[in-house]
C-alpha positions as CSV (number, residue, x, y, z in Angstrom):
1,M,85.4,39.5,119.3
2,S,82.5,41.7,120.4
3,W,79.1,40.7,121.8
4,K,77.6,41.6,118.4
5,D,80.1,39.2,116.8
6,F,79.2,36.5,119.3
7,W,75.4,36.7,118.7
8,D,76.0,37.0,114.9
9,G,77.8,33.6,114.9
10,E,77.1,30.1,116.0
11,H,76.7,29.7,119.7
12,S,75.3,27.2,122.2
13,I,73.6,29.5,124.7
14,Y,70.7,27.1,124.8
15,V,71.2,23.6,126.2
16,N,69.0,21.9,123.6
17,A,66.0,22.6,121.3
18,R,63.4,22.2,124.1
19,H,65.2,24.8,126.2
20,R,65.2,27.3,123.3
21,T,61.5,26.6,122.5
22,L,60.3,27.0,126.1
23,H,62.5,30.1,126.6
24,D,61.2,31.8,123.5
25,R,57.6,30.9,124.3
26,R,58.0,32.3,127.8
27,I,59.5,35.6,126.5
28,A,56.8,35.9,123.8
29,A,54.0,35.3,126.3
30,D,55.4,37.9,128.7
31,I,55.7,40.5,126.0
32,A,52.2,39.7,124.7
33,A,50.8,40.3,128.2
34,L,52.3,43.9,128.1
35,I,50.5,44.9,124.8
36,P,47.9,47.5,125.6
37,S,45.4,46.8,122.8
38,P,44.9,44.9,119.6
39,E,45.6,48.1,117.7
40,A,49.1,48.5,119.2
41,V,52.3,48.9,117.2
42,V,55.1,47.1,119.0
43,L,58.9,47.1,118.7
44,D,60.9,44.2,120.1
45,Y,64.4,45.7,120.1
46,A,67.4,43.3,120.2
47,C,64.9,40.6,119.7
48,G,67.2,37.7,118.9
49,E,65.7,35.0,116.7
50,A,62.3,35.4,118.5
51,T,61.0,32.0,117.3
52,A,57.7,32.4,119.1
53,A,57.0,35.9,117.7
54,E,53.6,34.8,116.4
55,V,52.4,34.9,120.0
56,V,53.1,38.6,120.1
57,V,51.8,39.3,116.6
58,G,48.5,37.7,117.6
59,R,48.0,40.4,120.2
60,C,48.9,43.6,118.2
61,A,48.3,45.2,114.9
62,R,52.0,45.4,113.8
63,L,55.3,44.0,115.2
64,V,58.7,45.4,114.4
65,L,61.6,43.0,115.1
66,S,65.0,44.5,115.3
67,D,68.4,43.0,116.0
68,A,72.0,44.1,115.4
69,A,73.2,40.8,114.1
70,P,72.8,40.4,110.3
71,S,72.5,36.6,110.5
72,V,69.7,36.9,113.0
73,R,67.8,39.4,110.8
74,A,68.2,37.1,107.8
75,K,66.5,34.3,109.7
76,L,63.7,36.5,110.9
77,T,63.1,37.9,107.4
78,D,62.9,34.3,106.0
79,R,60.5,33.2,108.8
80,H,58.2,36.2,108.4
81,A,58.4,36.7,104.6
82,G,55.1,37.9,103.1
83,R,53.6,39.1,106.4
84,A,52.4,42.7,106.3
85,D,52.0,42.8,110.1
86,V,55.7,42.0,110.8
87,A,58.8,44.0,109.8
88,V,62.4,43.1,110.4
89,L,64.7,46.2,110.7
90,S,68.3,46.9,111.7
91,P,68.9,49.3,114.6
92,E,69.9,51.9,112.1
93,E,66.5,51.5,110.3
94,V,64.7,51.7,113.6
95,K,66.5,55.0,114.5
96,A,65.3,56.5,111.2
97,L,61.6,55.8,111.9
98,A,59.2,58.6,112.4
99,P,58.6,59.9,116.0
100,D,55.6,58.7,117.9
101,T,55.5,55.3,116.1
102,F,55.2,52.7,118.9
103,D,52.7,52.0,121.7
104,L,55.1,49.5,123.3
105,I,58.9,49.1,123.0
106,V,60.4,46.0,124.7
107,V,64.2,45.6,125.2
108,N,64.9,42.3,126.9
109,S,68.2,40.8,128.1
110,L,70.3,43.4,126.4
111,L,71.5,45.9,129.0
112,Q,74.2,43.5,130.4
113,Y,76.0,43.7,127.0
114,L,75.9,47.5,126.8
115,S,78.3,50.0,128.3
116,R,76.7,52.9,130.2
117,G,77.3,55.2,127.2
118,E,75.6,52.7,124.9
119,L,72.6,52.5,127.2
120,D,72.3,56.3,127.3
121,A,72.5,56.4,123.5
122,M,69.8,53.7,123.2
123,L,67.4,55.5,125.5
124,A,67.9,58.7,123.6
125,M,67.2,57.0,120.4
126,L,64.1,55.1,121.6
127,R,62.4,57.9,123.5
128,P,61.1,59.9,120.5
129,L,59.8,56.7,118.9
130,L,57.3,56.2,121.7
131,K,53.8,57.6,121.4
132,P,53.0,60.1,124.1
133,A,51.2,57.4,126.1
134,G,53.5,54.6,125.0
135,T,55.6,52.4,127.3
136,L,59.2,51.3,127.1
137,V,59.8,48.0,129.0
138,I,63.4,47.0,129.7
139,G,63.7,43.5,131.1
140,D,66.2,41.0,132.5
141,V,68.5,43.6,134.0
142,I,71.1,42.0,136.3
143,P,71.3,43.5,139.8
144,R,74.7,44.4,141.2
145,G,76.2,41.8,143.4
146,K,74.2,39.0,141.8
147,S,76.2,35.7,141.8
148,P,76.4,33.7,138.6
149,L,75.3,30.7,140.8
150,S,71.9,32.4,140.9
151,D,71.6,32.2,137.1
152,A,72.7,28.6,137.2
153,A,70.0,27.8,139.8
154,S,67.4,29.6,137.8
155,L,68.3,27.6,134.7
156,L,68.1,24.3,136.7
157,R,64.7,25.2,138.0
158,F,63.5,26.1,134.5
159,G,65.0,22.8,133.3
160,W,63.3,20.8,136.0
161,E,59.9,22.4,135.3
162,G,60.4,22.2,131.5
163,G,61.6,18.6,131.3
164,F,65.2,19.3,130.3
165,F,67.0,19.1,133.7
166,I,69.8,16.7,132.7
167,P,70.6,18.7,129.5
168,A,70.6,21.9,131.6
169,V,73.2,20.4,133.9
170,I,75.3,19.3,130.9
171,G,74.8,22.8,129.4
172,L,76.2,24.5,132.5
173,V,79.3,22.4,132.3
174,R,79.6,23.2,128.5
175,T,79.1,26.9,129.2
176,F,82.1,26.9,131.6
177,F,84.4,26.1,128.7
178,S,82.5,28.1,126.1
179,D,83.3,31.2,124.1
180,Y,80.5,32.9,126.0
181,R,82.3,32.6,129.3
182,K,85.6,33.6,127.8
183,L,84.0,36.7,126.2
184,R,82.2,37.5,129.5
185,A,85.5,37.4,131.3
186,E,87.1,39.6,128.6
187,L,84.4,42.2,128.0
188,G,82.5,41.9,131.2
189,L,78.8,42.5,131.8
190,S,76.9,45.6,133.1
191,F,75.1,45.5,136.4
192,Y,72.7,48.0,137.9
193,D,70.9,48.6,141.2
194,A,67.2,49.3,141.0
195,D,67.6,52.9,142.2
196,E,70.4,53.4,139.7
197,M,68.2,52.3,136.8
198,L,65.4,54.6,137.9
199,A,67.9,57.5,138.0
200,I,69.2,56.6,134.5
201,F,65.6,56.7,133.2
202,D,65.0,60.0,134.9
203,H,68.2,61.5,133.3
204,A,67.0,60.2,129.9
205,G,63.6,61.9,130.1
206,F,61.5,59.0,131.4
207,T,59.4,58.3,134.4
208,A,59.9,54.7,135.4
209,V,59.0,52.0,137.9
210,R,60.3,48.6,138.6
211,R,57.8,45.9,137.8
212,K,57.2,43.1,140.3
213,I,57.7,40.4,137.7
214,N,60.7,40.1,135.4
215,I,60.3,39.1,131.8
216,G,61.4,35.4,131.4
217,H,62.0,32.7,133.9
218,N,64.8,34.3,135.9
219,Q,63.0,36.2,138.6
220,A,66.3,37.3,140.3
221,R,66.7,39.8,137.5
222,M,64.7,43.1,137.1
223,T,62.2,44.6,134.6
224,F,61.4,48.3,134.4
225,A,58.5,50.1,132.7
226,A,59.0,53.7,131.6
227,R,57.1,56.5,129.9
228,R,58.2,59.7,128.4
229,A,58.3,62.4,131.1
230,L,56.1,65.4,130.4
């Protein structure tokens, strides 16, 4: 099984419906806050089911949602059927778009599932799609040396604040015996230092900075904002 297969199938990464709702709303609000203007064209790459995407759509002229999992794209297509301001595309379809298409591209909580070669290929693919003044934001990057206990503590805090603390505790126990943990042990995750990420951006033709605030509730992880280098 690959990570793509995992996300394309049934999984219990969220402890309950409230967790999923609050998580998606937080991500959508953080993405919406990055949108430079109401006329912006935005790409949410590796978006997942993005159940709160209407928050983002309300702040831009057009939103493109892209995910590698066919089952996820099918749900997105059904949810946004008939909307001219939302498009659902595969990564291959995104790659075929015209240069200088997007004012903002967001890639959140993906890098841990990519090899270094896959990361380099993704940056090379996304770079020409940015408008000259456009911004690429990559969020939820896991720092090297970060303990899984930090993620657990972040989830418990989020659960306490969001009213699903007990399900969060139960969910952590369930995750210990889940396919996610087994796959993580088999395939591993990718980790990066902040300086390492900045060097990767530079090598890919971007100028980048680390943002003070990470996308989402886990502030032990990192978010970077990058622009095409002149």
